[in-house]
C-alpha positions in Angstrom: 25.8 -13.1 -16.0 26.4 -11.0 -12.9 23.8 -8.6 -14.1 21.3 -11.5 -14.6 22.0 -12.8 -11.1 21.6 -9.2 -9.7 18.2 -9.0 -11.5 17.3 -12.4 -10.1 18.1 -11.2 -6.6 16.0 -8.1 -7.2 13.1 -10.1 -8.4 13.3 -12.3 -5.3 13.4 -9.2 -3.1 10.4 -7.7 -4.9 8.3 -10.9 -4.4 9.4 -11.1 -0.7 8.4 -7.5 -0.2 4.9 -8.1 -1.8 4.4 -11.2 0.3 5.4 -9.3 3.5 3.1 -6.4 2.7 0.3 -8.9 2.0 0.3 -10.2 5.6 -0.8 -6.9 7.0 -4.5 -7.4 6.4 -4.5 -10.9 8.1 -2.5 -9.7 11.1 -4.8 -6.7 11.4 -8.0 -8.8 11.2 -6.9 -11.0 14.1 -6.4 -7.9 16.3 -9.6 -6.3 15.2 -11.6 -9.5 15.8 -10.0 -9.7 19.3 -11.3 -6.2 20.2 -8.7 -3.8 18.9 -9.9 -0.7 17.0 -8.5 -0.2 13.5 -6.9 3.1 14.6 -5.1 1.4 17.5 -3.9 -1.5 15.2 -2.5 0.8 12.5 -1.0 3.3 15.0 0.8 0.4 16.7 2.1 -0.9 13.4 3.5 2.3 12.1 4.7 3.5 15.5 6.8 0.4 16.2 8.1 0.3 12.6 9.1 3.9 12.8 11.1 3.2 16.0 12.8 0.2 14.3 13.7 2.3 11.2 14.9 5.3 13.2 18.5 3.9 13.4 18.9 3.2 9.7 17.2 6.6 8.9 19.7 8.4 11.2 22.6 6.6 9.6 21.5 7.6 6.1 21.2 11.2 7.2 24.7 11.4 8.7 26.3 14.7 7.6 23.1 15.8 5.9 20.8 16.7 8.8 20.5 20.3 7.6 18.6 19.1 4.5 15.8 17.6 6.5 13.8 20.8 7.2 13.6 21.3 3.4 11.7 18.0 3.1 9.4 18.6 6.0 6.4 19.3 3.8 6.8 16.2 1.7 7.4 14.0 4.8 4.4 15.5 6.5 2.1 15.0 3.5 3.5 11.5 3.1 2.6 10.7 6.7 -0.9 12.1 6.3 -1.8 10.4 3.0 0.5 7.5 2.3 0.6 6.3 5.9 -2.3 7.7 7.9 -5.0 7.7 5.2 -3.9 4.7 3.2 -3.2 2.3 6.1 -5.9 3.7 8.4 -8.6 3.4 5.8 -7.4 0.0 4.8 -7.5 -1.3 8.3 -11.0 0.0 8.7 -12.0 -1.6 5.4 -11.0 -5.0 6.6 -13.5 -4.6 9.5 -16.3 -5.0 6.9 -14.7 -6.7 3.9 -12.6 -9.7 3.1 -8.9 -8.8 3.1 -8.5 -9.5 -0.6 -11.5 -7.3 -1.6 -10.3 -4.4 0.6 -6.8 -4.6 -1.0 -8.4 -4.6 -4.5 -10.2 -1.4 -3.6 -7.0 0.2 -2.3 -5.1 -0.7 -5.5 -7.6 1.4 -7.5 -5.5 4.3 -6.3 -3.2 3.6 -9.3 -6.2 4.3 -11.6 -6.9 7.5 -9.6 -3.4 8.8 -10.4 -4.3 8.5 -14.1 -7.1 11.0 -13.6 -4.9 13.2 -11.5 -2.1 13.5 -14.1 -4.8 14.1 -16.8 -6.6 16.8 -14.9 -3.8 18.6 -13.1 -0.8 18.0 -15.4 -2.6 17.9 -18.7 -1.1 14.5 -19.5 -3.8 12.5 -21.3 -3.5 8.7 -20.9 -2.4 6.6 -23.8 -4.5 3.8 -25.2 -3.0 1.0 -23.1 -3.7 3.1 -19.9 -7.3 3.7 -21.0 -7.8 0.0 -21.6 -6.4 -0.8 -18.2 -8.6 1.8 -16.5 -11.7 0.4 -18.2 -10.8 -3.2 -17.2 -10.2 -2.1 -13.6 -13.5 -0.3 -13.4 -15.3 -3.3 -14.8 -13.5 -5.5 -12.3 -14.6 -3.1 -9.5 -18.2 -3.6 -10.5 -17.8 -7.3 -10.2 -16.0 -7.1 -6.9 -18.7 -4.9 -5.4 -21.4 -7.1 -6.9 -23.3 -4.1 -8.1 -25.8 -6.0 -10.2 -26.5 -8.6 -7.6 -27.1 -6.3 -4.7 -26.0 -6.9 -1.1 -23.0 -8.9 0.0 -20.6 -5.9 0.3 -20.9 -3.5 3.3 -21.1 0.1 2.2 -18.9 1.2 5.0 -16.2 -1.2 3.8 -16.4 0.3 0.3 -16.1 3.8 1.7 -13.0 2.9 3.7 -11.5 0.9 0.8 -11.9 3.8 -1.6 -10.4 6.1 1.1 -7.4 3.8 1.1 -7.2 4.2 -2.7 -7.0 7.9 -2.3 -4.2 7.5 0.2 -2.4 5.1 -2.1 -2.8 7.6 -5.0 -1.3 10.3 -2.7 1.6 8.0 -2.0 2.4 7.6 -5.7 2.1 11.3 -6.4 4.3 12.3 -3.4 6.9 9.7 -4.2 7.2 11.1 -7.7 7.9 14.6 -6.2 10.5 13.5 -3.7 14.0 14.8 -4.3 16.9 12.4 -4.8 18.7 13.5 -1.6 15.8 12.3 0.6 16.5 8.6 1.0 13.6 6.1 1.0 14.4 5.0 4.5 14.1 8.5 5.8 10.9 9.1 3.9 9.4 5.9 5.2 10.6 6.5 8.8 9.5 10.1 8.9 6.2 9.4 7.2 5.4 6.6 9.7 6.3 8.9 12.6 4.0 11.6 11.3 1.3 9.0 10.6 1.6 7.7 14.2 1.1 11.1 15.7 -1.9 11.8 13.4 -3.6 8.5 14.1 -3.1 8.8 17.9 -4.4 12.4 17.7 -7.5 11.3 15.8 -8.1 8.6 18.4 -7.5 10.8 21.4 -9.9 13.5 20.0 -12.6 10.8 19.6 -12.9 11.1 15.8 -12.1 7.3 15.6 -12.2 4.8 18.4 -8.8 4.1 20.0 -8.7 1.0 22.1 -6.9 -2.3 22.4 -7.1 -5.6 24.3 -4.3 -7.6 25.6 -5.6 -11.2 25.7 -5.3 -13.9 23.1 -6.1 -13.6 19.4 -7.1 -16.2 16.8 -4.7 -16.5 13.9 -4.6 -19.4 11.5 -6.8 -21.5 13.6 -4.6 -21.1 16.7 -5.0 -19.0 19.9 -2.0 -16.8 20.3 -0.9 -13.9 22.4 -1.7 -10.4 21.1 2.1 -9.7 20.7 2.3 -12.1 17.8 0.2 -10.1 15.3 1.7 -6.8 16.6 5.2 -8.1 15.9 4.0 -9.5 12.6 2.5 -6.1 11.6 5.5 -4.1 12.7 8.4 -6.4 11.7 7.1 -8.4 8.8 4.5 -6.2 7.2 6.4 -3.0 7.7 10.2 -3.3 8.3 10.9 -6.5 6.2 8.5 -5.3 3.6 10.0 -1.8 3.3 13.6 -3.0 3.4 13.2 -5.7 0.8 11.1 -3.3 -1.3 13.9 -0.7 -1.3 16.4 -3.4 -2.2 14.2 -4.5 -5.1 13.8 -0.9 -6.3 17.6 -0.5 -6.4 18.2 -3.8 -8.2 15.3 -3.7 -10.7 14.5 0.0 -10.9 11.6 1.6 -9.2 9.1 1.0 -12.0 9.8 -2.6 -12.6 9.9 -3.4 -8.9 6.5 -1.7 -8.4 5.1 -3.7 -11.3 6.2 -6.9 -9.6 4.6 -5.5 -6.4 1.2 -6.1 -7.9 1.5 -9.7 -6.7 0.7 -8.4 -3.3 -3.0 -8.8 -4.1 -2.5 -12.5 -5.0 -0.4 -13.1 -1.8 -3.0 -11.3 0.3 -5.9 -13.5 -1.0 -3.9 -16.6 -0.5 -2.8 -15.7 3.1 -6.3 -14.6 4.1 -7.6 -17.9 2.7 -5.1 -20.0 4.7 -5.2 -18.0 7.9 -8.7 -16.7 8.0 -10.6 -19.0 5.7 -11.6 -15.9 3.6 -12.1 -16.5 -0.1 -13.9 -14.1 -2.5 -16.8 -15.4 -4.6 -16.3 -16.6 -8.1 -17.5 -13.2 -9.5 -15.3 -11.3 -7.1 -12.3 -13.4 -8.1 -13.1 -12.6 -11.8 -13.4 -8.9 -10.8 -10.1 -9.2 -9.0 -8.4 -10.6 -12.1 -9.7 -7.7 -14.1 -8.5 -5.1 -11.6 -5.1 -6.7 -11.4 -5.0 -6.9 -15.2 -6.1 -3.3 -15.6 -3.5 -2.1 -13.1 -0.9 -4.2 -14.8 -1.7 -2.6 -18.2 -1.3 0.8 -16.6 2.0 -0.2 -15.2 3.1 -1.7 -18.6 2.2 1.5 -20.3 4.4 3.3 -17.8 7.3 1.2 -18.8 7.0 2.1 -22.4 9.1 5.1 -23.5 7.2 8.3 -24.2 6.7 9.3 -27.8 9.2 11.8 -29.1 8.1 15.3 -29.7 6.6 18.2 -27.7 3.2 16.6 -27.4 4.5 13.3 -26.1 2.6 12.1 -23.0 4.4 11.5 -19.8 4.0 8.2 -18.0 0.5 8.0 -16.5 1.7 6.8 -13.1 4.5 8.6 -11.3 7.8 6.8 -10.5 8.2 5.5 -7.0 11.0 4.4 -4.7 9.2 3.0 -1.6 5.8 1.7 -0.7 3.4 3.7 1.5 
């Protein structure tokens, strides 16, 4: 019974984490519509979150500060891909696309990892993973309305697929992380690196970096600009990461990440309520296929590998924190 209650708490934390992460697109859209650049919005989000997580990260490193330089490469790459590329590209995608559509494109990163492990590590996907990948690609065609033409901005697709590459990098890097590098330290360090990169890109003029400090419209109400900034930093970052880490420890990283797929559903619901954004019927069907395809890939990962020297490893690397 205690184990069942522990699993129930873990499931609740995983759902709370997914819902918290799902608010990021809606908060970001309110800032972008008010005149913020995507680069400024995501840099503010991860910068404030890194400051909030600095205390817990320092606590987890007590007595082990000398191990930090050994992980500098992983933390740096995590900041570039999992934070800078994934979040920067996603925030740019929501400039052109509904939040739900942008998030569906980002989640195709899980399918990209299948190709990565096949080409680089010579681990061919199993049949369930192949079926999931086909379903996700078919869903992508519906989401992008390829046969109908129009309706989806090409720039939004470009940024959405860039976010998918960043998400794939997050999964691959998380799988390579040593056990003595805590998730809080990885998240905090990655956010700090991502903040520096995003600010540097903006100051160099590669991407626009500007913000306004008036009111924003969120959920049909005019609010101060601090409201979405606090929401992005506290709810969509700190709460999301902390509850996600708790869920991973209660359920295991793989099962908690499987439950994390509900983020797509939460994001569509929140964007509908707050921004009156709702995908078309065809895009909703495509979204169902993408989520189903990704779920099949995740389900295949939960299955034990076949015994023997030729057994295939899980197609998607294990993970401990979200990017």
